mmCIF file as gemmi writes it, N, C-alpha and C atoms, coordinates in Angstrom:
data_model
loop_
_atom_site.group_PDB
_atom_site.id
_atom_site.type_symbol
_atom_site.label_atom_id
_atom_site.label_alt_id
_atom_site.label_comp_id
_atom_site.label_asym_id
_atom_site.label_entity_id
_atom_site.label_seq_id
_atom_site.pdbx_PDB_ins_code
_atom_site.Cartn_x
_atom_site.Cartn_y
_atom_site.Cartn_z
_atom_site.occupancy
_atom_site.B_iso_or_equiv
_atom_site.pdbx_formal_charge
_atom_site.auth_seq_id
_atom_site.auth_asym_id
_atom_site.pdbx_PDB_model_num
ATOM 1 N N . MET Axp A 1 ? 104.836 4.261 315.992 1 0 ? 1 A 1
ATOM 2 C CA . MET Axp A 1 ? 106.011 4.723 316.694 1 0 ? 1 A 1
ATOM 3 C C . MET Axp A 1 ? 105.576 5.846 317.607 1 0 ? 1 A 1
ATOM 4 N N . ALA Axp A 2 ? 106.048 5.822 318.832 1 0 ? 2 A 1
ATOM 5 C CA . ALA Axp A 2 ? 105.703 6.862 319.794 1 0 ? 2 A 1
ATOM 6 C C . ALA Axp A 2 ? 106.93 7.691 320.111 1 0 ? 2 A 1
ATOM 7 N N . ILE Axp A 3 ? 106.772 8.988 320.151 1 0 ? 3 A 1
ATOM 8 C CA . ILE Axp A 3 ? 107.853 9.888 320.539 1 0 ? 3 A 1
ATOM 9 C C . ILE Axp A 3 ? 107.369 10.671 321.751 1 0 ? 3 A 1
ATOM 10 N N . ASN Axp A 4 ? 108.079 10.528 322.833 1 0 ? 4 A 1
ATOM 11 C CA . ASN Axp A 4 ? 107.72 11.236 324.065 1 0 ? 4 A 1
ATOM 12 C C . ASN Axp A 4 ? 108.819 12.233 324.379 1 0 ? 4 A 1
ATOM 13 N N . GLY Axp A 5 ? 108.445 13.422 324.753 1 0 ? 5 A 1
ATOM 14 C CA . GLY Axp A 5 ? 109.434 14.432 325.118 1 0 ? 5 A 1
ATOM 15 C C . GLY Axp A 5 ? 108.941 15.23 326.308 1 0 ? 5 A 1
ATOM 16 N N . SER Axp A 6 ? 109.865 15.804 327.038 1 0 ? 6 A 1
ATOM 17 C CA . SER Axp A 6 ? 109.47 16.647 328.163 1 0 ? 6 A 1
ATOM 18 C C . SER Axp A 6 ? 110.451 17.798 328.27 1 0 ? 6 A 1
ATOM 19 N N . ILE Axp A 7 ? 109.992 18.88 328.86 1 0 ? 7 A 1
ATOM 20 C CA . ILE Axp A 7 ? 110.83 20.053 329.049 1 0 ? 7 A 1
ATOM 21 C C . ILE Axp A 7 ? 111.228 20.104 330.524 1 0 ? 7 A 1
ATOM 22 N N . GLY Axp A 8 ? 112.526 20.097 330.755 1 0 ? 8 A 1
ATOM 23 C CA . GLY Axp A 8 ? 113.022 20.158 332.133 1 0 ? 8 A 1
ATOM 24 C C . GLY Axp A 8 ? 113.084 21.598 332.621 1 0 ? 8 A 1
ATOM 25 N N . LYS Axp A 9 ? 113.62 21.778 333.811 1 0 ? 9 A 1
ATOM 26 C CA . LYS Axp A 9 ? 113.711 23.105 334.407 1 0 ? 9 A 1
ATOM 27 C C . LYS Axp A 9 ? 114.635 24.024 333.627 1 0 ? 9 A 1
ATOM 28 N N . THR Axp A 10 ? 115.534 23.454 332.83 1 0 ? 10 A 1
ATOM 29 C CA . THR Axp A 10 ? 116.469 24.278 332.073 1 0 ? 10 A 1
ATOM 30 C C . THR Axp A 10 ? 115.899 24.669 330.708 1 0 ? 10 A 1
ATOM 31 N N . ASN Axp A 11 ? 114.614 24.376 330.482 1 0 ? 11 A 1
ATOM 32 C CA . ASN Axp A 11 ? 113.946 24.678 329.213 1 0 ? 11 A 1
ATOM 33 C C . ASN Axp A 11 ? 114.612 23.982 328.028 1 0 ? 11 A 1
ATOM 34 N N . ARG Axp A 12 ? 115.202 22.846 328.284 1 0 ? 12 A 1
ATOM 35 C CA . ARG Axp A 12 ? 115.778 22.037 327.211 1 0 ? 12 A 1
ATOM 36 C C . ARG Axp A 12 ? 114.944 20.777 327.083 1 0 ? 12 A 1
ATOM 37 N N . LEU Axp A 13 ? 114.925 20.203 325.9 1 0 ? 13 A 1
ATOM 38 C CA . LEU Axp A 13 ? 114.171 18.977 325.662 1 0 ? 13 A 1
ATOM 39 C C . LEU Axp A 13 ? 114.775 17.865 326.5 1 0 ? 13 A 1
ATOM 40 N N . GLY Axp A 14 ? 113.928 17.226 327.259 1 0 ? 14 A 1
ATOM 41 C CA . GLY Axp A 14 ? 114.378 16.142 328.129 1 0 ? 14 A 1
ATOM 42 C C . GLY Axp A 14 ? 114.499 14.84 327.36 1 0 ? 14 A 1
ATOM 43 N N . PRO Axp A 15 ? 114.415 13.733 328.068 1 0 ? 15 A 1
ATOM 44 C CA . PRO Axp A 15 ? 114.584 12.425 327.44 1 0 ? 15 A 1
ATOM 45 C C . PRO Axp A 15 ? 113.539 12.182 326.354 1 0 ? 15 A 1
ATOM 46 N N . VAL Axp A 16 ? 113.983 11.591 325.271 1 0 ? 16 A 1
ATOM 47 C CA . VAL Axp A 16 ? 113.096 11.243 324.17 1 0 ? 16 A 1
ATOM 48 C C . VAL Axp A 16 ? 113.202 9.746 323.953 1 0 ? 16 A 1
ATOM 49 N N . THR Axp A 17 ? 112.066 9.082 323.884 1 0 ? 17 A 1
ATOM 50 C CA . THR Axp A 17 ? 112.028 7.645 323.646 1 0 ? 17 A 1
ATOM 51 C C . THR Axp A 17 ? 111.358 7.395 322.306 1 0 ? 17 A 1
ATOM 52 N N . VAL Axp A 18 ? 112.016 6.635 321.453 1 0 ? 18 A 1
ATOM 53 C CA . VAL Axp A 18 ? 111.452 6.273 320.16 1 0 ? 18 A 1
ATOM 54 C C . VAL Axp A 18 ? 111.336 4.759 320.126 1 0 ? 18 A 1
ATOM 55 N N . GLY Axp A 19 ? 110.157 4.277 319.854 1 0 ? 19 A 1
ATOM 56 C CA . GLY Axp A 19 ? 109.963 2.831 319.805 1 0 ? 19 A 1
ATOM 57 C C . GLY Axp A 19 ? 108.819 2.473 318.869 1 0 ? 19 A 1
ATOM 58 N N . ALA Axp A 20 ? 108.812 1.244 318.45 1 0 ? 20 A 1
ATOM 59 C CA . ALA Axp A 20 ? 107.766 0.771 317.543 1 0 ? 20 A 1
ATOM 60 C C . ALA Axp A 20 ? 106.507 0.462 318.329 1 0 ? 20 A 1
ATOM 61 N N . THR Axp A 21 ? 105.377 0.757 317.721 1 0 ? 21 A 1
ATOM 62 C CA . THR Axp A 21 ? 104.108 0.416 318.347 1 0 ? 21 A 1
ATOM 63 C C . THR Axp A 21 ? 103.802 -1.052 318.058 1 0 ? 21 A 1
ATOM 64 N N . THR Axp A 22 ? 102.88 -1.592 318.79 1 0 ? 22 A 1
ATOM 65 C CA . THR Axp A 22 ? 102.471 -2.976 318.571 1 0 ? 22 A 1
ATOM 66 C C . THR Axp A 22 ? 101.712 -3.057 317.255 1 0 ? 22 A 1
ATOM 67 N N . GLN Axp A 23 ? 102.097 -4.008 316.417 1 0 ? 23 A 1
ATOM 68 C CA . GLN Axp A 23 ? 101.423 -4.186 315.14 1 0 ? 23 A 1
ATOM 69 C C . GLN Axp A 23 ? 100.447 -5.341 315.239 1 0 ? 23 A 1
ATOM 70 N N . THR Axp A 24 ? 99.344 -5.205 314.536 1 0 ? 24 A 1
ATOM 71 C CA . THR Axp A 24 ? 98.324 -6.243 314.535 1 0 ? 24 A 1
ATOM 72 C C . THR Axp A 24 ? 98.115 -6.724 313.115 1 0 ? 24 A 1
ATOM 73 N N . THR Axp A 25 ? 98.057 -8.016 312.942 1 0 ? 25 A 1
ATOM 74 C CA . THR Axp A 25 ? 97.78 -8.599 311.643 1 0 ? 25 A 1
ATOM 75 C C . THR Axp A 25 ? 96.332 -9.036 311.615 1 0 ? 25 A 1
ATOM 76 N N . ILE Axp A 26 ? 95.617 -8.606 310.606 1 0 ? 26 A 1
ATOM 77 C CA . ILE Axp A 26 ? 94.222 -8.997 310.458 1 0 ? 26 A 1
ATOM 78 C C . ILE Axp A 26 ? 94.146 -9.974 309.301 1 0 ? 26 A 1
ATOM 79 N N . ALA Axp A 27 ? 93.636 -11.135 309.567 1 0 ? 27 A 1
ATOM 80 C CA . ALA Axp A 27 ? 93.505 -12.151 308.522 1 0 ? 27 A 1
ATOM 81 C C . ALA Axp A 27 ? 92.043 -12.542 308.401 1 0 ? 27 A 1
ATOM 82 N N . ASN Axp A 28 ? 91.563 -12.594 307.187 1 0 ? 28 A 1
ATOM 83 C CA . ASN Axp A 28 ? 90.202 -13.033 306.942 1 0 ? 28 A 1
ATOM 84 C C . ASN Axp A 28 ? 90.238 -14.511 306.606 1 0 ? 28 A 1
ATOM 85 N N . LEU Axp A 29 ? 89.72 -15.325 307.477 1 0 ? 29 A 1
ATOM 86 C CA . LEU Axp A 29 ? 89.743 -16.763 307.261 1 0 ? 29 A 1
ATOM 87 C C . LEU Axp A 29 ? 88.866 -17.183 306.099 1 0 ? 29 A 1
ATOM 88 N N . ASN Axp A 30 ? 87.945 -16.313 305.668 1 0 ? 30 A 1
ATOM 89 C CA . ASN Axp A 30 ? 87.047 -16.645 304.567 1 0 ? 30 A 1
ATOM 90 C C . ASN Axp A 30 ? 87.59 -16.215 303.209 1 0 ? 30 A 1
ATOM 91 N N . PHE Axp A 31 ? 88.808 -15.623 303.173 1 0 ? 31 A 1
ATOM 92 C CA . PHE Axp A 31 ? 89.377 -15.145 301.914 1 0 ? 31 A 1
ATOM 93 C C . PHE Axp A 31 ? 89.709 -16.324 301.008 1 0 ? 31 A 1
ATOM 94 N N . LYS Axp A 32 ? 89.244 -16.262 299.793 1 0 ? 32 A 1
ATOM 95 C CA . LYS Axp A 32 ? 89.546 -17.293 298.799 1 0 ? 32 A 1
ATOM 96 C C . LYS Axp A 32 ? 90.07 -16.599 297.549 1 0 ? 32 A 1
ATOM 97 N N . PRO Axp A 33 ? 91.347 -16.801 297.197 1 0 ? 33 A 1
ATOM 98 C CA . PRO Axp A 33 ? 91.883 -16.169 295.991 1 0 ? 33 A 1
ATOM 99 C C . PRO Axp A 33 ? 91.171 -16.687 294.743 1 0 ? 33 A 1
ATOM 100 N N . LYS Axp A 34 ? 91.07 -15.836 293.754 1 0 ? 34 A 1
ATOM 101 C CA . LYS Axp A 34 ? 90.436 -16.204 292.493 1 0 ? 34 A 1
ATOM 102 C C . LYS Axp A 34 ? 91.508 -16.127 291.408 1 0 ? 34 A 1
ATOM 103 N N . PRO Axp A 35 ? 92.052 -17.249 290.99 1 0 ? 35 A 1
ATOM 104 C CA . PRO Axp A 35 ? 93.217 -17.227 290.102 1 0 ? 35 A 1
ATOM 105 C C . PRO Axp A 35 ? 92.944 -16.785 288.662 1 0 ? 35 A 1
ATOM 106 N N . ASN Axp A 36 ? 91.778 -17.006 288.144 1 0 ? 36 A 1
ATOM 107 C CA . ASN Axp A 36 ? 91.503 -16.677 286.74 1 0 ? 36 A 1
ATOM 108 C C . ASN Axp A 36 ? 90.474 -15.559 286.655 1 0 ? 36 A 1
ATOM 109 N N . VAL Axp A 37 ? 90.946 -14.318 286.778 1 0 ? 37 A 1
ATOM 110 C CA . VAL Axp A 37 ? 90.061 -13.157 286.751 1 0 ? 37 A 1
ATOM 111 C C . VAL Axp A 37 ? 90.043 -12.587 285.335 1 0 ? 37 A 1
ATOM 112 N N . ALA Axp A 38 ? 88.856 -12.35 284.824 1 0 ? 38 A 1
ATOM 113 C CA . ALA Axp A 38 ? 88.717 -11.738 283.504 1 0 ? 38 A 1
ATOM 114 C C . ALA Axp A 38 ? 88.916 -10.234 283.619 1 0 ? 38 A 1
ATOM 115 N N . LEU Axp A 39 ? 89.43 -9.611 282.574 1 0 ? 39 A 1
ATOM 116 C CA . LEU Axp A 39 ? 89.632 -8.159 282.591 1 0 ? 39 A 1
ATOM 117 C C . LEU Axp A 39 ? 88.337 -7.406 282.874 1 0 ? 39 A 1
ATOM 118 N N . ALA Axp A 40 ? 87.224 -7.906 282.375 1 0 ? 40 A 1
ATOM 119 C CA . ALA Axp A 40 ? 85.935 -7.241 282.569 1 0 ? 40 A 1
ATOM 120 C C . ALA Axp A 40 ? 85.53 -7.217 284.038 1 0 ? 40 A 1
ATOM 121 N N . GLU Axp A 41 ? 86.131 -8.081 284.869 1 0 ? 41 A 1
ATOM 122 C CA . GLU Axp A 41 ? 85.807 -8.128 286.294 1 0 ? 41 A 1
ATOM 123 C C . GLU Axp A 41 ? 86.602 -7.11 287.112 1 0 ? 41 A 1
ATOM 124 N N . ILE Axp A 42 ? 87.603 -6.477 286.521 1 0 ? 42 A 1
ATOM 125 C CA . ILE Axp A 42 ? 88.442 -5.515 287.235 1 0 ? 42 A 1
ATOM 126 C C . ILE Axp A 42 ? 87.803 -4.143 287.089 1 0 ? 42 A 1
ATOM 127 N N . SER Axp A 43 ? 87.571 -3.466 288.218 1 0 ? 43 A 1
ATOM 128 C CA . SER Axp A 43 ? 86.766 -2.243 288.213 1 0 ? 43 A 1
ATOM 129 C C . SER Axp A 43 ? 87.373 -1.077 287.438 1 0 ? 43 A 1
ATOM 130 N N . ASP Axp A 44 ? 88.703 -1.014 287.285 1 0 ? 44 A 1
ATOM 131 C CA . ASP Axp A 44 ? 89.281 0.128 286.569 1 0 ? 44 A 1
ATOM 132 C C . ASP Axp A 44 ? 89.754 -0.243 285.161 1 0 ? 44 A 1
ATOM 133 N N . VAL Axp A 45 ? 89.132 -1.269 284.578 1 0 ? 45 A 1
ATOM 134 C CA . VAL Axp A 45 ? 89.437 -1.67 283.203 1 0 ? 45 A 1
ATOM 135 C C . VAL Axp A 45 ? 88.138 -1.701 282.413 1 0 ? 45 A 1
ATOM 136 N N . SER Axp A 46 ? 88.128 -1.011 281.278 1 0 ? 46 A 1
ATOM 137 C CA . SER Axp A 46 ? 86.971 -1.034 280.388 1 0 ? 46 A 1
ATOM 138 C C . SER Axp A 46 ? 87.325 -1.856 279.154 1 0 ? 46 A 1
ATOM 139 N N . THR Axp A 47 ? 86.517 -2.872 278.87 1 0 ? 47 A 1
ATOM 140 C CA . THR Axp A 47 ? 86.766 -3.71 277.699 1 0 ? 47 A 1
ATOM 141 C C . THR Axp A 47 ? 85.762 -3.422 276.584 1 0 ? 47 A 1
ATOM 142 N N . THR Axp A 48 ? 85.077 -2.295 276.663 1 0 ? 48 A 1
ATOM 143 C CA . THR Axp A 48 ? 84.104 -1.916 275.646 1 0 ? 48 A 1
ATOM 144 C C . THR Axp A 48 ? 84.791 -1.754 274.298 1 0 ? 48 A 1
ATOM 145 N N . GLY Axp A 49 ? 84.283 -2.419 273.279 1 0 ? 49 A 1
ATOM 146 C CA . GLY Axp A 49 ? 84.803 -2.288 271.922 1 0 ? 49 A 1
ATOM 147 C C . GLY Axp A 49 ? 86.146 -2.946 271.68 1 0 ? 49 A 1
ATOM 148 N N . VAL Axp A 50 ? 86.56 -3.871 272.539 1 0 ? 50 A 1
ATOM 149 C CA . VAL Axp A 50 ? 87.865 -4.51 272.391 1 0 ? 50 A 1
ATOM 150 C C . VAL Axp A 50 ? 87.926 -5.353 271.106 1 0 ? 50 A 1
ATOM 151 N N . GLU Axp A 51 ? 89.073 -5.294 270.449 1 0 ? 51 A 1
ATOM 152 C CA . GLU Axp A 51 ? 89.303 -6.067 269.223 1 0 ? 51 A 1
ATOM 153 C C . GLU Axp A 51 ? 90.695 -6.656 269.266 1 0 ? 51 A 1
ATOM 154 N N . ASP Axp A 52 ? 90.963 -7.602 268.377 1 0 ? 52 A 1
ATOM 155 C CA . ASP Axp A 52 ? 92.306 -8.195 268.275 1 0 ? 52 A 1
ATOM 156 C C . ASP Axp A 52 ? 93.334 -7.099 268.013 1 0 ? 52 A 1
ATOM 157 N N . GLY Axp A 53 ? 94.469 -7.181 268.706 1 0 ? 53 A 1
ATOM 158 C CA . GLY Axp A 53 ? 95.554 -6.237 268.494 1 0 ? 53 A 1
ATOM 159 C C . GLY Axp A 53 ? 95.457 -4.971 269.322 1 0 ? 53 A 1
ATOM 160 N N . TYR Axp A 54 ? 94.417 -4.826 270.15 1 0 ? 54 A 1
ATOM 161 C CA . TYR Axp A 54 ? 94.27 -3.647 271 1 0 ? 54 A 1
ATOM 162 C C . TYR Axp A 54 ? 95.184 -3.753 272.217 1 0 ? 54 A 1
ATOM 163 N N . ALA Axp A 55 ? 95.492 -2.612 272.8 1 0 ? 55 A 1
ATOM 164 C CA . ALA Axp A 55 ? 96.303 -2.556 274.015 1 0 ? 55 A 1
ATOM 165 C C . ALA Axp A 55 ? 95.52 -1.796 275.081 1 0 ? 55 A 1
ATOM 166 N N . LEU Axp A 56 ? 95.849 -2.051 276.345 1 0 ? 56 A 1
ATOM 167 C CA . LEU Axp A 56 ? 95.219 -1.302 277.43 1 0 ? 56 A 1
ATOM 168 C C . LEU Axp A 56 ? 95.968 0.004 277.628 1 0 ? 56 A 1
ATOM 169 N N . ILE Axp A 57 ? 95.26 1.113 277.485 1 0 ? 57 A 1
ATOM 170 C CA . ILE Axp A 57 ? 95.832 2.453 277.617 1 0 ? 57 A 1
ATOM 171 C C . ILE Axp A 57 ? 95.08 3.159 278.742 1 0 ? 57 A 1
ATOM 172 N N . TYR Axp A 58 ? 95.821 3.8 279.664 1 0 ? 58 A 1
ATOM 173 C CA . TYR Axp A 58 ? 95.172 4.489 280.787 1 0 ? 58 A 1
ATOM 174 C C . TYR Axp A 58 ? 94.593 5.818 280.336 1 0 ? 58 A 1
ATOM 175 N N . ASN Axp A 59 ? 93.342 6.064 280.712 1 0 ? 59 A 1
ATOM 176 C CA . ASN Axp A 59 ? 92.652 7.311 280.393 1 0 ? 59 A 1
ATOM 177 C C . ASN Axp A 59 ? 92.438 8.064 281.703 1 0 ? 59 A 1
ATOM 178 N N . SER Axp A 60 ? 93.157 9.16 281.913 1 0 ? 60 A 1
ATOM 179 C CA . SER Axp A 60 ? 93.059 9.91 283.171 1 0 ? 60 A 1
ATOM 180 C C . SER Axp A 60 ? 91.717 10.624 283.322 1 0 ? 60 A 1
ATOM 181 N N . ASP Axp A 61 ? 90.97 10.828 282.224 1 0 ? 61 A 1
ATOM 182 C CA . ASP Axp A 61 ? 89.643 11.443 282.327 1 0 ? 61 A 1
ATOM 183 C C . ASP Axp A 61 ? 88.633 10.489 282.969 1 0 ? 61 A 1
ATOM 184 N N . THR Axp A 62 ? 88.759 9.189 282.679 1 0 ? 62 A 1
ATOM 185 C CA . THR Axp A 62 ? 87.819 8.2 283.22 1 0 ? 62 A 1
ATOM 186 C C . THR Axp A 62 ? 88.424 7.401 284.372 1 0 ? 62 A 1
ATOM 187 N N . ASN Axp A 63 ? 89.731 7.573 284.61 1 0 ? 63 A 1
ATOM 188 C CA . ASN Axp A 63 ? 90.457 6.803 285.626 1 0 ? 63 A 1
ATOM 189 C C . ASN Axp A 63 ? 90.35 5.306 285.386 1 0 ? 63 A 1
ATOM 190 N N . LYS Axp A 64 ? 90.377 4.927 284.112 1 0 ? 64 A 1
ATOM 191 C CA . LYS Axp A 64 ? 90.298 3.513 283.746 1 0 ? 64 A 1
ATOM 192 C C . LYS Axp A 64 ? 91.298 3.203 282.645 1 0 ? 64 A 1
ATOM 193 N N . TYR Axp A 65 ? 91.681 1.925 282.585 1 0 ? 65 A 1
ATOM 194 C CA . TYR Axp A 65 ? 92.44 1.424 281.448 1 0 ? 65 A 1
ATOM 195 C C . TYR Axp A 65 ? 91.417 1.033 280.395 1 0 ? 65 A 1
ATOM 196 N N . GLU Axp A 66 ? 91.63 1.5 279.174 1 0 ? 66 A 1
ATOM 197 C CA . GLU Axp A 66 ? 90.674 1.246 278.105 1 0 ? 66 A 1
ATOM 198 C C . GLU Axp A 66 ? 91.381 0.556 276.95 1 0 ? 66 A 1
ATOM 199 N N . ALA Axp A 67 ? 90.673 -0.362 276.301 1 0 ? 67 A 1
ATOM 200 C CA . ALA Axp A 67 ? 91.216 -1.058 275.144 1 0 ? 67 A 1
ATOM 201 C C . ALA Axp A 67 ? 91.164 -0.124 273.944 1 0 ? 67 A 1
ATOM 202 N N . GLN Axp A 68 ? 92.333 0.117 273.345 1 0 ? 68 A 1
ATOM 203 C CA . GLN Axp A 68 ? 92.41 0.999 272.179 1 0 ? 68 A 1
ATOM 204 C C . GLN Axp A 68 ? 93.38 0.418 271.17 1 0 ? 68 A 1
ATOM 205 N N . SER Axp A 69 ? 93.145 0.755 269.926 1 0 ? 69 A 1
ATOM 206 C CA . SER Axp A 69 ? 94.087 0.401 268.882 1 0 ? 69 A 1
ATOM 207 C C . SER Axp A 69 ? 95.35 1.225 269.091 1 0 ? 69 A 1
ATOM 208 N N . ILE Axp A 70 ? 96.508 0.6 269.002 1 0 ? 70 A 1
ATOM 209 C CA . ILE Axp A 70 ? 97.73 1.367 269.23 1 0 ? 70 A 1
ATOM 210 C C . ILE Axp A 70 ? 97.989 2.358 268.108 1 0 ? 70 A 1
ATOM 211 N N . SER Axp A 71 ? 97.275 2.231 267.001 1 0 ? 71 A 1
ATOM 212 C CA . SER Axp A 71 ? 97.412 3.242 265.943 1 0 ? 71 A 1
ATOM 213 C C . SER Axp A 71 ? 96.725 4.542 266.353 1 0 ? 71 A 1
ATOM 214 N N . ASN Axp A 72 ? 95.831 4.491 267.356 1 0 ? 72 A 1
ATOM 215 C CA . ASN Axp A 72 ? 95.151 5.693 267.856 1 0 ? 72 A 1
ATOM 216 C C . ASN Axp A 72 ? 95.952 6.405 268.938 1 0 ? 72 A 1
ATOM 217 N N . VAL Axp A 73 ? 97.02 5.778 269.389 1 0 ? 73 A 1
ATOM 218 C CA . VAL Axp A 73 ? 97.79 6.325 270.506 1 0 ? 73 A 1
ATOM 219 C C . VAL Axp A 73 ? 98.829 7.29 269.954 1 0 ? 73 A 1
ATOM 220 N N . ALA Axp A 74 ? 98.851 8.503 270.488 1 0 ? 74 A 1
ATOM 221 C CA . ALA Axp A 74 ? 99.754 9.544 270.001 1 0 ? 74 A 1
ATOM 222 C C . ALA Axp A 74 ? 101.054 9.56 270.798 1 0 ? 74 A 1
ATOM 223 N N . ILE Axp A 75 ? 101.839 8.484 270.685 1 0 ? 75 A 1
ATOM 224 C CA . ILE Axp A 75 ? 103.153 8.438 271.327 1 0 ? 75 A 1
ATOM 225 C C . ILE Axp A 75 ? 104.162 7.874 270.335 1 0 ? 75 A 1
ATOM 226 N N . ASN Axp A 76 ? 105.397 8.174 270.566 1 0 ? 76 A 1
ATOM 227 C CA . ASN Axp A 76 ? 106.467 7.669 269.714 1 0 ? 76 A 1
ATOM 228 C C . ASN Axp A 76 ? 107.445 6.915 270.608 1 0 ? 76 A 1
ATOM 229 N N . ILE Axp A 77 ? 107.424 5.607 270.526 1 0 ? 77 A 1
ATOM 230 C CA . ILE Axp A 77 ? 108.309 4.785 271.348 1 0 ? 77 A 1
ATOM 231 C C . ILE Axp A 77 ? 109.6 4.563 270.558 1 0 ? 77 A 1
ATOM 232 N N . THR Axp A 78 ? 110.708 5.021 271.139 1 0 ? 78 A 1
ATOM 233 C CA . THR Axp A 78 ? 111.986 4.828 270.461 1 0 ? 78 A 1
ATOM 234 C C . THR Axp A 78 ? 112.854 3.782 271.159 1 0 ? 78 A 1
ATOM 235 N N . THR Axp A 79 ? 112.642 3.563 272.449 1 0 ? 79 A 1
ATOM 236 C CA . THR Axp A 79 ? 113.445 2.61 273.199 1 0 ? 79 A 1
ATOM 237 C C . THR Axp A 79 ? 112.573 1.897 274.223 1 0 ? 79 A 1
ATOM 238 N N . ILE Axp A 80 ? 112.747 0.597 274.334 1 0 ? 80 A 1
ATOM 239 C CA . ILE Axp A 80 ? 112.084 -0.169 275.385 1 0 ? 80 A 1
ATOM 240 C C . ILE Axp A 80 ? 113.172 -0.86 276.18 1 0 ? 80 A 1
ATOM 241 N N . THR Axp A 81 ? 113.241 -0.534 277.472 1 0 ? 81 A 1
ATOM 242 C CA . THR Axp A 81 ? 114.21 -1.166 278.352 1 0 ? 81 A 1
ATOM 243 C C . THR Axp A 81 ? 113.419 -2 279.345 1 0 ? 81 A 1
ATOM 244 N N . GLY Axp A 82 ? 113.622 -3.297 279.31 1 0 ? 82 A 1
ATOM 245 C CA . GLY Axp A 82 ? 112.805 -4.141 280.178 1 0 ? 82 A 1
ATOM 246 C C . GLY Axp A 82 ? 113.555 -5.262 280.846 1 0 ? 82 A 1
ATOM 247 N N . GLY Axp A 83 ? 114.863 -5.282 280.753 1 0 ? 83 A 1
ATOM 248 C CA . GLY Axp A 83 ? 115.609 -6.327 281.442 1 0 ? 83 A 1
ATOM 249 C C . GLY Axp A 83 ? 116.181 -7.353 280.483 1 0 ? 83 A 1
ATOM 250 N N . THR Axp A 84 ? 116.46 -8.508 281.022 1 0 ? 84 A 1
ATOM 251 C CA . THR Axp A 84 ? 117.077 -9.584 280.254 1 0 ? 84 A 1
ATOM 252 C C . THR Axp A 84 ? 116.027 -10.595 279.829 1 0 ? 84 A 1
ATOM 253 N N . PHE Axp A 85 ? 116.074 -10.981 278.575 1 0 ? 85 A 1
ATOM 254 C CA . PHE Axp A 85 ? 115.105 -11.936 278.062 1 0 ? 85 A 1
ATOM 255 C C . PHE Axp A 85 ? 115.81 -13.147 277.517 1 0 ? 85 A 1
């Protein structure tokens, strides 16, 4: 978006034009989606030590989601609101 302004002889803001800039779409013709991605392939997920019943918990120290036993998580969930099932 471009905003143009000018000061006239009366020291007041002159005409202002607001308009959208030209947008460009960049498409990579070589892009191929990968439908079945394993968690280990995602850069911010650590699957080290994963076991049955573990959940992905975000660790702000490592900036990764890590597999942990939910018994190790120090939270108390009293309500889950998630929509209609």
